[in-house]
C-alpha positions as CSV (number, residue, x, y, z in Angstrom):
1,M,-17.1,-7.1,10.4
2,L,-13.8,-6.1,12.0
3,E,-14.3,-8.8,14.5
4,R,-14.1,-11.2,11.5
5,D,-11.1,-9.3,10.0
6,L,-13.3,-7.8,7.2
7,I,-13.8,-4.2,6.0
8,H,-16.7,-3.4,3.8
9,G,-14.7,-1.2,1.4
10,D,-17.6,0.8,0.0
11,L,-19.6,1.5,3.1
12,S,-22.0,4.5,3.2
13,A,-25.4,5.1,4.7
14,Y,-26.9,3.8,1.4
15,N,-25.5,0.3,2.1
16,M,-27.1,0.2,5.5
17,L,-30.7,-1.0,5.9
18,Y,-32.5,-0.3,9.2
19,W,-35.6,-2.1,10.1
20,E,-37.2,-2.6,13.5
21,G,-34.1,-1.8,15.5
22,A,-31.7,-3.9,13.4
23,I,-29.1,-2.8,10.9
24,T,-28.3,-5.0,7.8
25,L,-25.3,-4.2,5.7
26,I,-25.5,-4.8,1.9
27,D,-23.3,-4.7,-1.2
28,F,-20.1,-6.5,-0.5
29,P,-18.1,-6.7,-3.8
30,Q,-15.3,-4.5,-2.4
31,V,-14.8,-6.2,1.0
32,V,-11.1,-6.5,2.1
33,N,-9.3,-8.5,4.7
34,S,-8.1,-6.2,7.5
35,R,-5.1,-8.3,8.4
36,N,-3.5,-8.7,5.0
37,N,-4.5,-5.6,3.0
38,P,-1.8,-3.0,3.4
39,N,-4.5,-0.2,2.9
40,A,-7.0,-1.7,5.3
41,Y,-6.8,1.1,7.9
42,Y,-7.3,3.8,5.2
43,I,-10.2,1.9,3.6
44,L,-11.9,1.5,7.0
45,E,-11.3,5.2,7.7
46,R,-12.8,6.1,4.3
47,D,-15.9,3.9,5.1
48,I,-16.4,5.5,8.5
49,T,-15.8,9.1,7.2
50,R,-18.5,8.6,4.5
51,T,-20.9,7.3,7.0
52,C,-20.2,10.1,9.5
53,E,-20.6,12.7,6.7
54,Y,-24.0,11.4,5.9
55,F,-25.2,11.3,9.5
56,A,-23.6,14.8,10.2
57,R,-26.1,16.1,7.7
58,Q,-28.8,14.6,9.8
59,G,-27.4,16.4,12.9
60,V,-25.3,13.6,14.4
61,A,-21.9,14.6,15.7
62,C,-19.1,12.1,15.2
63,D,-15.4,12.1,14.7
64,P,-14.4,9.6,12.0
65,A,-10.7,9.5,12.9
66,A,-11.4,8.8,16.5
67,I,-14.0,6.1,15.6
68,T,-11.6,4.5,13.2
69,E,-8.8,4.3,15.7
70,E,-11.0,3.0,18.5
71,L,-12.5,0.3,16.4
72,W,-9.1,-0.7,14.8
73,Y,-7.5,-1.2,18.3
74,R,-10.6,-2.9,19.7
75,Y,-10.8,-5.6,17.1
76,L,-7.3,-5.8,15.7
77,G,-5.2,-4.8,18.7
78,A,-2.3,-3.5,16.7
79,P,-1.3,-0.3,14.9
80,P,-2.3,-0.3,11.3
81,H,0.1,-1.7,8.7
82,D,2.0,1.2,7.1
83,P,3.7,0.3,3.8
84,A,5.5,3.7,3.8
85,A,7.2,2.9,7.0
86,E,8.6,-0.4,5.6
87,A,10.2,1.5,2.7
88,L,12.4,3.4,5.1
């Protein structure tokens, strides 16, 4: 989704369907644009954190902050928009 400048906005393991090796995401009413939403980075981080928390209970180790940062830079190539920094 980030490759298309989109963030789910309500991602959790319950919005992921897995069948025969393929993952399908569902439930998109809270999708946001990663390029023009000032909270995009934090929304992405929340989505990834929720997903990591679920899979951690299944024994999967993951670091949501590191995953968020790596995906953000891979697909958006720039630091996240920080509205607090603009206020200074």
